[in-house]
N, C-alpha and C positions, 0 to 999 in steps of 0.2 A: 504494500500500500504506500502511495507517495503522492506527490503533487502532480504527477503526470508529465508528459513530454510534449515537446513541440510548441511551447509557449513563446510568444514574442517578447523581446526585451521592451517593456513599455514604461521604463523609467522616464522616457521622453514624454513631456507634456502633462505629467501628473503631480507636479510639486504642490499645487494648490489643493488638489484632491486629498493628498496625504495629510496636509494641514487640517482640512475639514474633518477627516476621520479622527485625528488626534484631539481636536476640539470636542467632537462627539463623545469620545471615550473619556475625556477628562470630565465632561459635564454629566454624562449619563452612565458611564461605566460599561455601556453596551453600544455596539454600532453594527449595522448591516451594510454589506457592500454587494451591490447587484450590478448586473450587466450581462450582455450576451456572451456566448463562448468566444474566446479569443480577444475580449476587450481589454484584458490585462489585469483582471482581478487578482490572479495569483501573484503577479509581480508587485502590485500595489500593497497587497497584504504582507508580502515578504519585506517590502521596504518599511512598513509600519513596525513589523516584528524586529527588524534589524535595528531600528532606532530605539525600540524599547530595550533590547539587549545592551545597546551601547550605554543606556542610562542605568544599567545594572539590574534590570527587571528580569524575572524568570519568565521565559516564553515557552508555552506548550503549543506544539503545532499538530494539527490533525487534518489530513487530506485524503478522504476516502475516494476510491475509484468506483466506476459504474458497477462492477461485479460485487462490491461490498454491500450494495443496497439490499441484497437478498440473503445475507448471512447475519442472523440475529446477533446483536451486540458485538459485531466485528469492529466497529469504530471505537467502541468503549474499550475493547481489549487493546487496540493500537494506541490509544491515548495513555492507558495505564502502563503500557510497555515503555513509554518514554520517561516515566517518573523514576528518579533515583531510588535504588533498592533501600537505602537507609530510611527514606520516608515511609516506604511500605512496611518496613520491619517494625515501626512504632505503632502500627494499627492493632486493634484488638484481634483476638483469635478468630472469631467468626468472619470478620472483615477480611483478614489475610487469607482465610480459606476460600472465601467467595472470589477474591481476586485471583488466587492460584488456579481455581477451577476454570475461571473465565479465560485466563491466559493459556492454560494447557489444553482446554477442550472447547475452543471457540466454535469449531465446526460440528460439535456433538449436539444431540438434543438437549434442550434447556431443562429438562426434567431433573429435579433434585437440587437445583441451585437455589441459594438463599438470596433472592433478588433484593429484599430489604437491606440485608447486610451489604450487598454490592453497592446499592445507592449510597448508603451511609459511608462506605469506604471512600467513594469518589469525593463526597463532601469533605471528609476528614483530610484527604490528600490535599485538596485545594486550600483548606484552612491552614494546614501545616506549612505549605509552601508560602502562603500569604504572610505568615508570621515572620518569615525570614526576609522577604522582599516582595514588592508588588508583583503580581502575576498577570500576564496577558495570555489568554487562551485564543489562539487563532484557528478557526475552523474554515478550511477552504473546501470548495466543491460540496457545500452542505447539502446540495440536492441529492447526493449519493449516500447520505447517512441512512443506515437501516432504522426502522421504526423504533426498535428497542433502545438503541443507543440515543436516538433523539429524545425519547422519553426520559432516559436516565440523565442525560446532560441537562435537560430542562429542569428536572428536580434539583440537580446539584447546583445549577446557577442561581436558582431561586433562594437557596439557603446559604450561599457563600458570602463572606464579608466584602466590604467595599474595596478591599485591596485586590480583589480578583476582577479583572475587566475581560470582556469578550468581544472579539471581532469575528463576525460570521460572513463569509463570502459565498455567493451562490448564483447560479443561473435560475431565475424565477421561471417556473414552467406552468403557471396557472394554479388556481387554488390558493390556500394559505401558504406563504413562503415558509420553508423550514426554519430560516433564521428568526422569523417572528414567533414561531412555535417555541424555539429555544429561549429567546430573550424576552418575550412578552410583547403585547401590543404597545404601540407608541414608541418603540425603539427607533432612534434616528436612523434613517436609511440614506445611504450615499450611493448614487448610481455612477458607475464609471462612464464618463462621456466619451463619445468618439473623438479621435484625434482630429485636429484641424489640418488643413493642407500644409501649413508651416511645420507642424509637428510631424506629419508624415515625411516631409522633406528631411527633417533632422533624423528621423528614424532610419530612412534609407541611407543617409550619409554614414550613420553609425555602423551600418552593416555593409558598407562598401558598395552600395548600389547607386546608379546614376541619379543625381538630384533632379535632372530634367524630367524624370518620370513622375515626380511627386504629384503634380496636379491631376494627372489621369489616374494614378493609382489611388489617390484620395477619393476620387469620384467612384472608382470601381470597387473600392473596399469599404466605402462609407466611413472611413476613419477607424475601422477595426484593425488593431495592430497586427494580429496574427495573419489576417487575410491580406493586409497590405504587404507584409514581408513575403508571403507566399506568392503573391502576384508579381512583386518585384523580382524575385528569383526566377519565376517562370518566364517573365519577359526578357530578363537578361540572358537566360539560357537559350530562349528561342532566337534572340538576335544573334548570339554567338554561333548557334547551329546553322543559321542561314549564311550570313557573310557580314563583314564589317560595315557594309553600307546600310544595314537595317536601321530604319528610322523609327523614332520614338512614337510616331503617330499610328503605328500598327494597332489592330484590334488586340486588346489584352488577352493573352492566352490563359483561359481559365482551365488549366490542365494540372495533372499531377497533384501536388500538395494543395495548390490553390483550390482545385475543385473539391478536394476532400474537406477542406475547411468550410467551403460554401455549403457542401452537403450537410455538415454537422449543424450549421446554422439553420438550414432549411428543415432539418429533422425536428426542430422545436415546434413545427406546425403539424396538425393532424393531416391525415390523407385527404380528407375533404377540403381542408383549407389549401393544401398544396395544389389541388385541381383548379381551384379558383385562381391561385397565384400563377399557375401555368398560363391561363388565359391572359392575365395581366402582363405576363412576360412576353407573350406573343404580340400584344397590342402595342401600338406606338404611343397613344395617349389614353391609357386605361382610366376608366371611371367606374364607380359602383353601378351606375345606370347601364353602361355598356356591358358590364359583366353579367348583369341580370338578363339583359336582352340576349346575350350569347349563351344562355342556358344555365346560369348559376343563380337560382332564386334566393339562396341564402348568402349572397355575396357579402352583405354588410356584416353579418355575424362571423363569417369565416375570415374576413379581412380584419375584424376587430381582434380575433385570436392571433392573426399574424402580426398585427400591430403591437400586441402585448409581448410577442416574442422578438420585437425590434426588427422585423423583416420588412415592413412597409410603413409608410406614413399616409394616412387618409385625410385629405383636406376637408374643410367644411363644405366645399362644393362637390365633394365626392371624388375628387381626383386621387389617383393611387400612384404613389411613388415608392419604388424600392429604396431601402436605406443604403444599399450597396449595389453598384452597377453589375458586379459579378454574379449576383444572385439570380437574376432572370437568365443570364447566359448559361449558368450551371444548370438551372432548372430545365431549360429547353434542351440542353445537350444530354441530360440524363433521361429524357423522355423519348419513347419510341416514335418512329415515323407515323404510325396510324393515329396515335393520340394527338401529335402535333398537327397532322393534316386535318383531323376533325376540329381541332381548335381554330385553325385558320378559316375553315369553312364556316364555322359558327360566327366568327368575327366578321367575315365578309358580308354576312347577312345582317349583322347588327350595327356596323359603323354607318355614320351619316356622311362621311367624306368619300366622294367617288374615287379619289386617288387611293385612299386606304383600302377601299373595297376591292379595287383591282389588285393591289399588292397582296391582300390576303387570299384572293382567288388564285393568284399565281403561286403562292407558297403552299396552297392546299393540294397542288398537283405536282408531279415530277416528270411529266412527259411533254414533248414538243407540241405546240398548238399555235398555228399561224395566226389565227384571229386573236388569241389571248396575247401573243407577243406584240401584235400591233396595238392593242389596248394599253399594254404596259408602256410601250414607247410613247403613246399619247400622254399617259400619266406622268412620265418622266419630263416631257416637254412642259406640262402644266407646273411641275415642281420648279423647273428652270425659270419659268415666268414669275413664280412666287419668291424666287431667291433661295429655294431649298435645294441647294446644289448637292449636298451629301445624299439626300433622299433620291434625287435624280440619278446620282451615280449608282446607288443600290438598285433602283428600278431598271436602269440601263443594263446592268449585269443580268438581272432576272430576265429581261426581254431577250437578251442574247441566248441565255440558257433555254428559253422556251421556243426559240426560232428553229423551224424544221431544218434538217441537214441539207435539203435541196435548195436552200436559200442562203448560200454562204456570203453573198455580198451584203445582204441585210444584217446578217449576224455580225459581220466585221464592222459595218457602220455603227451598229449599236454599241459594240465594244469600244470603239474609238471615242464615241460621245461619252460613254461612261467614264473612260479614263480622263477626259478633259473636265467633266463635271467634278470628278474626284480631285483633280488638280486645283480647281477653283476653291473647293471646300477645304483643302489642306488635309485630305484623307489619304495619306500615303499608302495605307493598306489596300484600299479600294483601287487606287491608281496603279499600284504594282500588280494587283490581281488582274485588272483589265488589260494592262500592258503585256503581261505574260501570255494572256490568251491571244492578243493581237500578234505577238511575235511568233506564236506557234502556228499561225495560219499563213496562207499565201497572200500576205498584205503588201501593198505598194510601198515604196520608200517613203512617200508622203505620209501614209497612215502610220508607218513605223515611227517616223520622226514625231508626229503629233502625239503618239502614245508616250514616247520617251520624254517629250517635253512636259507632259502631264506629271510624270514621276518627279521631274526636276521642280516643277511648280509646287508640288505638294510637300517638298522636303523642308520648307521653312528656312531656318537659319543654317541647316546642316548641309549646305551645298558642297562643302569640302569633301564629303564622303562619296560623291557621285562622279568621280573622274571617268570611270568606264562608261557610264551612261552618256556623258558629254561626248566622249570619243566616238561611240557608236552613232549618236545622233548626227554629229558633224560628217561622218563618213557617208551615212545614208542620205544626207541632204545635198551631197555633191551634185552639181549641175542645176540646182534650183536656187536662184539667188534669194528668193523670199524665205525658203526654209532655212537656208544658211544664215540669213539675217536673224531669224528667230532664235537659232541656236547660239549665234554669236552674242546676242543680247544677254542671254542667260550666263554666258561665259563672262561677260563684262560685270554682271552682278556678283558672280562668284569671286572674281579677282578682287573686288573691293571688300566684300563681306568676309570671306574665308581666308583670302591671301593677304588682305590688308595692303593692297597695292593699287592706289587710285590712278597712278600714271598708266599702268598697263590696262586698267579698267577703262580709262578714257580712250586709249588707243583701240581697244577691242570694240568700244561703242562706235568710234569713228568708222571702223571697218563694217560694223553692222549697219550703220546708216547708209554707207555707200552701196552695200548689197541690197538694202531695202529700196533705195532709189532706183537701182537697176531693175528690180523686180516690180516696180510700180506700187509698193506697199507703203502708203503714206503714214499709216498708223505706226508701223514698226520704225519708220524713219523718225517720227516724232518722239518715240520712246528712246531711240538711240541718241537723239539730241538731248533728251532729258538726262540720260546718264552722263553725257559729256558735260552738261551744265552742272550737274551735282558734283562730279569729280573736279570740275573747274573751281567751284566754290571752295571745296576742301583744300585745293592746292593754291588758293589765293589768286586765281586768274581773274583780272578785272573784266575780261570778256565773257565771263560766265553768264551774266545777266542778258547779254545780247543773244547768246546761244539759247537761253531759256525762252526769250521772246520769239525766236525763230521756231522753236518747238510748239509754242502756244498758238502760232499762226497756222499750224497744220491741223488736220482732223483729230478730234479728241480720241485717244486710244481707250477702248473699253474691252471688248472681247478680243482675244482671250487672256491678255496679260495683266489686267488689273489696274485699279486706280492708284495703288501705291507707287506704281512706276510711271504714272502719267505726269505731263508737265503741269497740269492744274494743281496736283498735289505738291510738286516741288515748289511751285510758286507760294504755296502756303508755308512750307518749311523756310523759304527765304524770308518771308514776312516775319516769321517767328525769330529767325536769327537776327533780323534787323530791328527787333523790338516794335514792329508795327502790329501790335497785338490785336487791336480792334479789327484791322483788315484780315488778319489770320483767323480770328474767331468767326467773322462774317462768312468767309469762304468755307470754313470747316462745317458750319451749320448748313450750308448748301450741299456739301459733299456727303455728310453723314447719312441722310435718307437715301441718297443715290447709291452708296456702297451697300447699305442694308438691303436694297432691292436686288443687287447682283448676287447675293449669297456668298460672297468671298469673305470668309472669316478674317483672313489676313488684312484685307482692305479695311474692314470695320475696325479691327484692332489698331491699325495705323492711324486712322482718323481719331479714335479715342485717345491714343497716345499723344497726338499733337494737341488735342483739346485739353488734356491734363496739363501739358507743359504751358499752354497759353493761360489757363486759369491760375496756375501757380505763379507765373510771372506777373499776372495782373492782380495778385493778392486775393484770389478767391479760393481759399484752401478747401472749404467744404465742397464746393462744386468740383474741384480737382480730385478730391478723394473719391467722390461718387463716380467720376469718369474712370479713375484708376481701378476701383473695385469692379466695375463692369468689364474693363479690359482684361482683368485677371480671370473673372468668371468665364468670359468668352474664350480665353486661352485654354482653360481647363476643359470646357465643353467641346471645343473643336479639336483638341489635341495639338495645339500649336506649340512651337518652341517656347518654353517658359522664360528664357533669359530676358527678352525684352519686357515681358509683363512684370517680372520681378523688379526690373530696373524702374519701371513706371511706378510700381507700388512703393518702392524705396523712396523715390523722390517725393511722392505725395505724403508719405509718413514723416519724412524728414522735415517737411515744412508745416504740415497741419495735423500730424498725429502723434507719433511717439518715436523718439530717437532710437530706443531699443528695438522696436519693430522695424524701423527703417534699416538698421544695421543688419537685422536678420534677413530681410528681403534682399539687401544688397549682396550679402555673402552668398545667398543662394543664386542670385543672378550671376555672380562671378563664377561659381561652380558650374552652372548650366552652360554658360557661354564658353567656358574652357572645354567642357565635354563636347560641345558642338563646333569647336574651332571658330567661333564667332568673335572676331577681333573688334568689330564695331561696338557691340554691346558689352563686351568685356571692359572696354575703356569706360563706358558709361556707368556700369555697375561699380567699378572701382572708384569712379568719381563720386558717386553717391555715398559710398562707404567712407571715403576720405572726408567728405563734407560733414558727415555725422561725427567722425573722430575729431575733427577740428572743433565742431560746436560743443562737444562734450569734454573738451580740455585734454584730449589725448594727442597732443601736438606731435610727439615723436612718431606715433603710429600713423598720423595723418601725413606726415612728411614721406614716410616709406610708401604708403598707399598711393599718394598723388604723384610721387616720382615714378611709380609704375605706370600711371596714366601718361605721364610725360614721355616715357620710353616707348610706350605703345603708339602714341601719336607721332613721335619722331619716326618710328619704324614705318608707319603708314603714310609718312610724308605730308601730314596735315599742317597746313600753313595758316588758314583763317581761324583766328581764336574765337570767333563768334559761334562756331558750330558746337563746341563743347567747352564751356567756360571754366576750366579747372585752374587756369594760370594764377588768378588772384588768390584762390584758396591755397595753392601750394606756397605762394609768397607769404601769406598770413601764417601758415603752419611753420615755415622756416623762421619767421620772426619770433613766433612763440617758442620755437626750439632753440633760440639764441643763435640764429644764423642770419642776421639782418643784411650782412654784406652780400651773401649769396642771393637773398631775396631781392635786393636792389638790382643785381645784375640781371636776374630773370625779368624783373619789371621793365628795365630799360629795353631789353630785347623785344619783348612782346608789345610794349607800348608803341614802338616804332612801326611794327607791322599793323597794329590795330588802327593807328592814326592814318597810315597810308591807305588802308582799305576803307576808311570811314566807318568805324565801328564804335560809336560813342558810348554804348552800354558797356562794352568791354573795357574801354578806357576808364570809365567811372569805377568799375570793379578793381582795376589795377590801381587807381588812385586811393581807394580805400586801403588796400594793402600798403601802398606807399606811405600813407599817413601813419600806420602802425610802425612801419620801418623807420620813419623819421623820429618817432617817439623813442624807439629802442636805441637810436643813434644819438639821442640827446637833444634833438630839436623839437621840444614839446610844442612850442608856439607855432612853428610851421606845420606840425601835425594837426593841431586843432583847426587852423585856418583851412587846410586842405580837406579835412573830414567834414567840416561844416559846409564847404562849397560842394563837396561830393554828394552829401545828403540832399542838397537842393537840386543837383542835376538828376539824381534818381527820381525825385518827385516830378520833375518836368518830363522825364522819360516815361512816366507811368509805371514805375517798378517799385511798388511799396515795400515788398519784402527786402529788396536790396537797400532801400532807404533805412528800414529798421535795423538791418545789420550794420549799416554805417553809423547810425546813432549809437548802437552798442559799442562799436569801436571807439567812438568819440568819448563815451562815458568811461571806457577803460583808460584812455589817455589822460583824461581830466583827473581821474582818480589816482593815476600813477603820479601826477604832479601835485597831488594833495589839494585839489580844488573840489571840495565835496559838493557844494551847491550846483555848479555846472554839471558835475558828473551825475547828480541825482536828476537834474532837469533833462539831461540826455536820456537817462534810463526811463524816465516817465514818458517822454516822447516816443521812445522805441516801443515801450509796452503798449501805448495807445495804437501805434501803427500795427503791431502784431495782433492785438486783440481785434481790431477792425477787420483784419485779413483772416481771422480764424486760425492763426499760426500758433497753436497751443504750446508746443515745446519751446518756441522762441519767447512766448509770453513769460514762461518760467525763467528763462535765461535773463530776461529784462526785469525780473522781479526787483522792486525797490527794497533796499535793506529795511528790515523791520525795526521796531523800537529798541529791541535788545542789541541791534547792530549799529546804533547811531552814535556810539561813543567816539573815542579817538580814531583817527585814520590808521588802519593796520600798518605795521612796519613793512609788511610784504608789498604794500602799494608802491614802494620804491623799486621793486624788483620787476624784471620781465617775467612773463608767464613761466618760461622754462626754469628761471632761477627760483621762482616762488614754489614750484613743484618740488625741486630738489631741496630747498630749505625746509619744506614741510616734512619730507621724508627723513632728512637728517635729524631734525628736531625730535622726531618720534623714535630715534634710536637706530636708524638704518646705517650700516657701514658704507664706506665709499663703494665697495664691491657690490653690495646689495642694491644701493641706489643706482649704480650703473646698469645692473641687470634689469631693474624695474623700468628705467627710462630709456633702455636700449642705447646707452652711451658707453664710450670707453671710460676706464677708470681715470685716465689722464684728463679727459674732458670734464669729468666730475670734479677733480681736484682743482682745475683752473676756474671752473664756475664757482666753486665754494670760496675761492680766494676773492672773487669779485663780490660775492654776497657779503662776506665779512667786511669788506671795505665799504660797501654801500650802507650797511646797517651799523657800522662802527662797533663790531663785536670781535672777540678774539678766540672764542671757544664755542663748542657745540652747546654747552650749557647756557652761555649768554645768548646764543642764537635762539634757543628754545624759549628763553625768558622774553626776548624781544618780540617773538611771534605771539606768545601768550598774552603779553601786555596789550597787543593790538587786537586781541580777540581772534587770532588766526590759528590757534593751536588745534582746534577741533574741526576745522573745515578745510575743504580743498582750497589750495592757494591760487585761486584765479582772481585776477584783477577785476 
């Protein structure tokens, strides 16, 4: 008997849950822990037990298995077997005899045992243990307790002293929970919640699985840790078994251990409930009314049972949603063809959407049918018009499967259309499936290229893994300039995104444009010009705007390459880079409904990303957060590459949410972008992380992170500093880390470029950093004048958050030169700006010192931020070596910096340093100016 095997490590995400249990045990002495199989109850209970043992408590663990439920008093015997013999030896004769019989003959008939003595023995054992130290009884898998042991433990717990606490964990299976029987009604119950997408990402990283899978695995697992890990391993193994180009947007393989975990979860429902669940699994949008019409008259009651087992959620309007996406997949896979066919036939007659009716009729049969194939093709076209490209792709594949063998041309056309729809939807699994079928037939070079391009279009950010696909497509396109132009365009995108080489990307786009002009394809020509304009902007080419204007004069590209690569969208990005925020927002609000109609998830994401950035720059943090949330939800729903969405979420959190959450999103964005070789969004996520580190006072870390951005940008030959504005942040971090001279050199270099290109917003950000640099170099007066002027410029540019950050910098400088009133005025002004913008974490940074902090100016105000952090560490007893390790500095740098600190504060020893800081009220807080 034991805790079982196969449990996921769910220490991730359950810190607050463990604290809730501790509070319940402290207050009531009893606590129930519930949740579905695989939710992590065993690990949570183990963590509570480990904490109790660390406090010196006696912990008794009991973890029955399913077979123990049918052995009378088996669990009682297991519990007593864990008690030290010395405690049992002090029991009275009848009690010792009862225990000896139980332990020796637990599988024998119970006739002849003294059950009263046995009950009293358990009570005495618990009392004896409690007299020595507090006792925590942890019962895991309580649903497998045999009835006799349940009755015995209930009796014992009712009579034990307050020093005996009990935590009972179980899967609730209907009726009165075993835990409530043991502990009594009213016992606090704590349910293990599902992990969030962030926590699933952390769980995957802990187990060496790709972080980029987190969104889709969260959706498929419903946040169940055991199922999430099983799915992660299944997907990783499936990708490795195919080839290194396998993309994360594949359908999740609910096989092996993952299917077994899903089966165990589904086993919580009765046979009748599972039949209703099967119909819900086969339907696209199941409701209770639909399931009743499809032949399940007791659907409400059966779904209520499934809801209690945490298998589905039923909305007030009757909508049915599975808690984990893997459940309907496993349910359908484990059901025989006759039952699935009958289910689809029933649904075909019950649904009110003609498209869904056709889909179910197609799935109810498995033989070719010319008329049915034509109907499915019409349904796919209807989905295309609705913007439901993923469903159109699925229907296209169905239509091809139902096409008779004597109509190969129709079958091939349907497969190519399905591939292109899948490319639009970002469904790499469907695109590859359709493309494999095209390549297996006698297809023309044009059809083969179109299918291969769909695979490329569905790959998202992971273009670097498709070298072979590019090579085949280019070879098959030979002789057709339009086809070659289409392939060359994708190569241009890859050269920028995956290779980080805008020069080669620009050259490839020029070649694509020439081929498109030769083939008379003005749409492809416009898109090639767009790539040239985008790369020109990155490279600091003043002619980029003229190239963009030329692209805008040509027909607007729509099908099949997408709005995200169109000149209209690049015009929006340029408006954003130029701080023409009202223009950018106006154009984006026109593009948003347009891209939603096309059904391209990547296009919708791109527009949401830009809207998030516009709202943040404009000081509308709440609106930006809403856009970022929708972008992240869409990424998960559509299976897109998560790196860009995590970057967007990080920036929204960094400005309007939580620095801690922002850092988490940024780190996941870094991880995902590295996994997909996406250099563009790797730079962006690192920038977001560096910004958070700078804001939270981790200057040394910020310098390292932002230097990585600088190296990436240099390797990618980025010249225009308005595209990703990291330069001012790196300079500020260098100043805070006591490297103002290096910061000054960086500012001089970038300022020259920014002024020559006419980037006033960038120049203002550089001037904020310059002000801090002047202060660190001793020119406080010059710093104040520059920062005041810069705050005004940000106001005129319509960049409130940048103005607020500048006011914060001004307060820091004023405080350093011991001018408390101007410092406070700047802080109050910054706080007002941030509050109006909804920039919650920055409001806290701008918090005016409270009444207890209004005494003398702290001695640390005379120090730079880097010096103040070192002074605080040393004053708290850190050695030079320890401080160097903590601050990521060399010991020699620490020694030199300490010498400057002693001179500034006129102290000669560590003791005097500590006294000086304490006198200024600085000893117990972070030494930030």
